Every structure is written in structure tokens, then in C-alpha cells.
N, C-alpha and C positions, 0 to 999 in steps of 0.2 A: 690943707692945701700946700702949705710951705714944705711939709715933709715930702709930699708927692713931687713938687718941683725940684727939690734937692735930689730925689731919687732919679728923676729924668735927667738932670744934669750929670749925675754920677754915671748913669748908663751911657750917655753920650761920650763922656770922657773915656770910659772903659772900651767902648766900641772903637773910638778913634785910636786909642792906644793899641788895640789888637791889630788894626789895619795900618799902623804907622810904617811898617817895613814892607808893605805890599804895594807894588807900583802899578796897580790895576784896580779898576772899579767893577770889573766884569762879574765877580761873585755877588757884589751888591746889586748890580743890574738884574741878575737872575732872581734874587730874592724879592726885589721890588716888583718885578714883572709878575711873579706868582701872586704876590699880594693883590696887585691890580686886577688880575683875573678872578680871584676868589672873592675879594671884599665887595666888589660891585656886582656880583651875581646876587640874585634875590634870595637871601637867607638871613636868619637872625645872626647877631654878633657872636654868640657862643658857638653856633654851628660853623660859622665862617672861621673862627679861631681854631677850632679843632681840625677842620679841613686843611687850613693853612699849615698847621704844625704837622699834620699827617704827611702832606706833600713834602715839606722840608725834611722830615724824618726819613722818608723814602728816597729823597734826593741824595742824602749823604751816602757815599760809597757806591753811587749808581754808575754803572759802566757807560751809560748813555751820555754822561757829562763830557766824556772825552771827545765826542763828536761836536760839541758846542764850544768847549773851552780849551785853552792850552793847559798843559800839565800843571804849571804853577798856579793857575786860577782854580783848577779842580782841587788841588791840595789846600789852597786857602779856603775854599768853600767848605770842604770837609772838616777842616780844623775849626772853622767858625761855627758850623752847625753842631759838630760832635763835641769838641773840647771847650769851646767858649760858651755857646748857648746851652750846651748839654741837653739837646732835645731828646726826650725819652718817650717810650711807649709802655704803658702799664695796662695790660689787658684792654687795648683799644682806646685808652684815654691818653692823649698826647699832651706833653707839658714841656716847659723849659725848666731845666734844673738849675741854671744860674740864678742865684738868689736875687740879684738886682733886677733881672728881666722877667722873673717868674710871674709877677702880678701886674705887669703892664697890660694896658688895653692893646688891642691890635692896632688901633690908630696911633697910640703913643709909640709903639714899636716901629711902625711905619715912618713916623716923623723922625725918629732917631736914625733910621736907615737913610732917609733922604738927606738929613743934615750931614751925616758921615760921608755919604757919597759926594756931596757938594764940597766939603772941606778937602777930601782926598783928591778930587779932580783939580781943585785949585792948587793944591800942593804939587801935584804931578805937573801941571802946566808951569808953575813957577820954577820947578827943578829943570824942566826942559829949556826955559828961557835963560836960566842962569848958565846952562852948559853951552849956550851958543856963543 
């Protein structure tokens, strides 16, 4: 259990580090919203995780993102999904290639996303208050 907690902590640190120079949480909002739609539909956890990863895999490099997000947010989302998480498709089996995130449960991944969004939002608000 201690090893799992250390991995969760490491994942949180890595995700925060990835988003440290990105002044928006819109990419995180999209990923969290997709989780909410898939996870709470009536399916088992393994099927839900595969469906979630499939949607995220198809989302990267999607032209439809430009109608939802600004260019910087699209770039951040694509880098996060492709370069950071390394979401892959091997003959219809979707996985996360990043070794720290690969074996997380869907719920643990979601919790890290929520924590990262919270800290990023707080950082953005603090930056704005300091600039006033």
C-alpha cells in the first residue's frame, strides 16, 4: 500500500510539473468531463477504462478540438495525451505508455486529474491577484 501511495504522489508531482507553464485548465476540464460521462455509465471498470482511453486516443490530433478550445489549449491537450501519457492503441487494446500512470486505476487517475486542476486553478488565481 505504501508503494502505491508513493506512486500516486509521484504521478501527481509529474502531472503538476507538466502543467506548470500552462496557464489554463481547459485541457484538464475536457479530460475530466469525458471521465464523468464514461465512468458513470453502466459498465464494468475494465470496459470503462478501455472506452476512456479509446476516446482520449481518438481525441489527440482531432480537428474538432479547435472548435472547443483555443490553439494553446489544443496543443497542451495533444502534448499531454501523446507525449506525456503516451496513450497507445495496439490492435484495439488501448493503454497508457507512461510507466508511472500505466497501472493506475481509472479512479486514481481521475483523482490526480482533479487535484492537478485544483492546484493549477489556485496558481492561476494567485498569479492574477499578484499582477493587480
